[in-house]
Structure formats: C-alpha cells, structure tokens
N, C-alpha and C positions, 0 to 999 in steps of 0.2 A: 468124938471117935477118937482122940489124939492125932499124931504127927503120921501125916500117911507120905508125906513128899519130903525129902532133903535135897536141897540145889548148893552146890560149894561153885563158886569160883575156884580158878586152879594157881593162878601165880600170886605171892603173897596173901594167898587166902590158905589153901589144902596144902600146898606146896612149901616147904623152908625155904631161906634164900639160898640153899644149893640145889633148888629143881629138886627135892627128893620129900621124898616120905616112907614112913614107916609100912612097909607092904605087906607083914605080917600080922601086923594089928592089924591098918584095915581090911585085910581079906577076912579075919574073924567077923570082924562089924559086920562087912559086906552079907557073910554067912547069916548072922542075925538077921539083919536088916529083912534077905528075902527071905528068910523063914516068916518073918513077922507080916510079909506083904507090905514094907514101906518101901517106895519105890527113892533109889537113889539117883541124882542127876547131878552132871558134871557142867557147869554152866560158865563158859567161857567165852571172851573174846577172840581167844586163839584160833586158828585153821583145824578145821575137823580132822586130817591127819597127825597134828601133832597131839590134840586133844586124846586120840587112840591111842596114839605111843605113849603117852605118860603114865597109862593106866595098862599098858601093855603087859602080858600074865597076871592080871588080876581077873578071877572066874565068878562070873555071877550076873547078875539082873544089872546093869549098867546103861543107863539113857544118856545121850548129848547132845545138849545146846550148845553151838560150837557160833564161831564169827558174830560176837553177842546177841544171838537170837535168829540170825538169819538161817542158819542149816541147824536141822533136828535131825538124828537118827536113833533107832531105837532097836537093838537086837540087828543093827547092820542094814535096817530099811531106814530109806528116807520118809518122814513124816511129814514133815513140810521143808521147803526155801525158798530164800527170798532172794536173787541174785540184782545186783542193781542193774538198772536198764541202761541200754547202750548209751545212749545221747547223754543221761545222766553222769556216765563213768566217763564220756570222753570230755565233757564239759567238765565237770571238778578238775581230771589231772591238768588238762589246758590252763585255769584259774589256779590252781595251786604251783604252777612252773612258771606262770609269767606275773604275777603278784609281788613286789618286792617285798612285804612284809613275810613272805615265804620263801624268801630265798635263802637256799641251800635244801628244801626239803628233800628225805627222800623217799618214795612212794617203793610200796609194796602192794602189789594188787594178790589177792588170796581167790583161790577157788579149792573145790573141795581135795586135790589131791598135791597141788604143786601150786606155785608163785611166782610172780613177774615183778619185776625192780628194775629202778635206773641206780642202783649201786653197783659199782664194779668190786668184782674178784679180792681186790688187793684191799678195799676199803678196813678198816680196824674193825667195823663193824660188822663183818660178813661174818664171823662165825657166830655171834649173838641170834642176828638174822634167820642164819641158817638153819639154827638150834631150833627155832619158833616155829618155822616155815618149809613144810616138805617139799622139794625139788623144787628149791628156789632159783632162779633163771634170771640171769642179766639180759635185759633187752635196751637196745637202744630206742625205743619208740615203743608205747603202748599199742598204736592205732592196730596192729594185726593182731593182737588176742582175740582167740574163738571162745576160750572156756569162760564159763557163769562166773563171775567175778561177784563174790560175795559182800567182800571188805574192801577198801582201801587202807590202808595204816601209811599215815603220814608223819614220821619224826624227824629231828634234828640231832646231829652229834656235836655242835657244838652250842647247842641251849636247853639250859637246864630245867627251866620251868615253863610248860608251854601255855599257861593258862592264857596269856594276853593271844595269841596264833588261835585258839582255841572258842575264844571271845568272837574273833574278828570269821572265824567262819564259821561259826555257827549264824550269826549273822546272815552273811552274804550265801548261806544255802539256803536261809528260810523253809520253807516248807517242804522245799524239794526234796531234800535227803538230811537224815539226822548226823549227828554228830558226837562222840563224846570221846574224853581222856581215859585212856586208858593205861596200865602199867606202864613200865619204863619210860616214860616222856614221849608216850606217842597221842594220837589222836586215830582214834577210828571212825572210819564216815560208811555208812548203809543207809539201805531204804529205810524213810522216815517213819516207818510205822513197826519197823525193827527194833527189839530191845531184849533184854533176857527177858524181864516179865513178860513181852510177847510170847517168846518161845516156852515158857511156863504156864500160859495158858492154856494153847494146844495142846500139851501133856494132861494139864488138869481136865482140861472139857475129855479126851481121853480115856482118862482113869479114872473120871468121876471124882478128882478130888477136890476139896475147897479151898480158898485161899487161908481160912481157918487151922485146916490140916498141912500147911505147908511151913517149912523152916528155910530159910535161907541165908547163906556166908558172903559175903564179900569185901573188898577194900579199895577198889578206888569207883572214879564217876561212872564206868561202866555196869556198875553190879547198882546204881542209885534206885534204879527202877522196879528190878526184883526185890532190894532190900524193901521198899513202900508195899510192894506188893503181896509179900508174904507176912501172914501175921506175925511170924518170928522172926524177922529180917535182922540180921545180927551184923554189925560192922565187926573186921577185927580188932583186937586192941592196938595193932600196929597199921592198920586203916589212914588213909590219905583225910581230908577235912572234908570232900565231897560226899563221901560213904559215910562217915560220923555223922555228919548233919542230915542224912537219909532216914535214920531210928534213934530210937533212944534206947537202944540193948546193943551192949558189946560183948565180947566176947572176952572171960577172963583171963585167957591164955593167947599168946600172938601164933604166929604162924610157925615159929623155930621151936614153939613146944608144943606141936602140934590141936591148935587151937579148937579146930573143926571136930578132930576124932576127941578130944575130950566132950565138945557139946554132944556126939553121938553116943559117948557113953552114959550120958546121963540122960539120954533120950533109952537109950535101950534099959537102964536101971530104973525107969519111971519117975525120973527126978523131975523131967520136961514133958506136957503135955500138951 
C-alpha cells in the first residue's frame, strides 16, 4: 500500500540550524500528503507548545507526538498522555541535584503549556531555553509544582559531551524511568515505556497503519526507538552516532539542505514506496 505515515523529529532534522524551514515548500507538500491520506506526524522531544509554535501558520492535517512520546495530540485533542508519577519526579530531581557527578545541572520540568526551571533569568542560556519552552518560569524549588510534568530536561552549561552523565543516569534509574540523550547536549527523562516509537504506535493503532507503511526521520538518541520501529527509519546525514547506529538508512541531504522535505518529494513522486 506504500507509505501511509511520515514522522519527523524537529531540531537537527526537519529544521535547519537556524531553527527554520521552507514554509511554502512544506505547505505544498502537506497539501499533497493530505490529498493522498498520508499522515504527517511531528515527533519531537520538545514541549508540545513549542512544537505547535514551530508549525504555526501551516494549514492541514498535522499530528504531534511531543515530549519524546509522552504527549500525543491530534487536531487539538489529547489522544495519549503519560506524565511522570509525582513520587518518581521528586526522587529524580533530588538525585540529580545532590549527586556530585551531576554538579551544576540545570533542570527544566515540562508541562503542556509551561515549564519550570532552577535556572535564573540572567543565565546566558536563558534565551535558548525560553525559545524551546513556552512560559519558562524560574523557581526556587520544584516541590510545589502541581502541573502534570511530562519530561525532565537535564543539561549543563560547562559540559560539551553528556554521554558519561547519561550512562550513569540510565544505570541509576533502572526500570523506574527512561532517559535518552537529546539535542543540544541534554538528557530527557520520562516514564520508562515512553519513546517516540510508543507515540507512533498509538497513532498506528488508531489509523490502522502498519510499521511497513511508516517512514521516520531523526538525528539523536531520542529518535533511536522510532528509527528502529519504522520500516523506513532514516537517520539524517548530519545525525549523531546513536541515530546512525539505529538504522542502515541515511538521508542524502542534511537538515540544512531540507533533507526531510527532499525525501517527502521522493515519496510524492513515487520513487519510494
């Protein structure tokens, strides 16, 4: 039956390094995808509000799998959500803030419409973080937050490679929570069953679309499960090693040359089935 679902990560994948894309070109593509009943899914580790902001102005059938698969929304309706359990959330925050290996960690707790952080507004990283997280709010402590939290984003200003921290955290969390490296040298922490592949499975079940009819694109470790899951799981030409190791398929063009849109054109021309 050919490709019926195309899923793409955002940063380092669909967007170029200036966090932008060719709106006119994609709108034309989406119109054709919608005509052919091919679903397009934004599958991102980002906060839902940010995902929707990125595609503001694009008209048509778009579905969002946000927070690494913890929150799925179709046409403005929540189809599936998996917030962190409060006890696990609080224990993990305490562990991160008190373990010497994680000294200097900056945490962002992401809810659907806002986020909370131990960063200060004068932190040089604030402009970048506030771009990715809508209504980013500095707090002195996290214990009084009542919003459902879908993801903990842990990152460091003075560490260029977080693989050592990521390995230690994965061991410490065990089966209690899941953790993956994301873009911009961060580590995302979610419920253990939550992955982008999990989010896609909920949609595949709803739409009666098989793995063989699914194409996906990603560039970092948090895309690994999704790239394994889809029959045509493509790591970007510019992808990090974890994504490249997840699949034998690599896009001919990188994110700065609209690599995902190039592949969509190939699907629309019938070159890929």
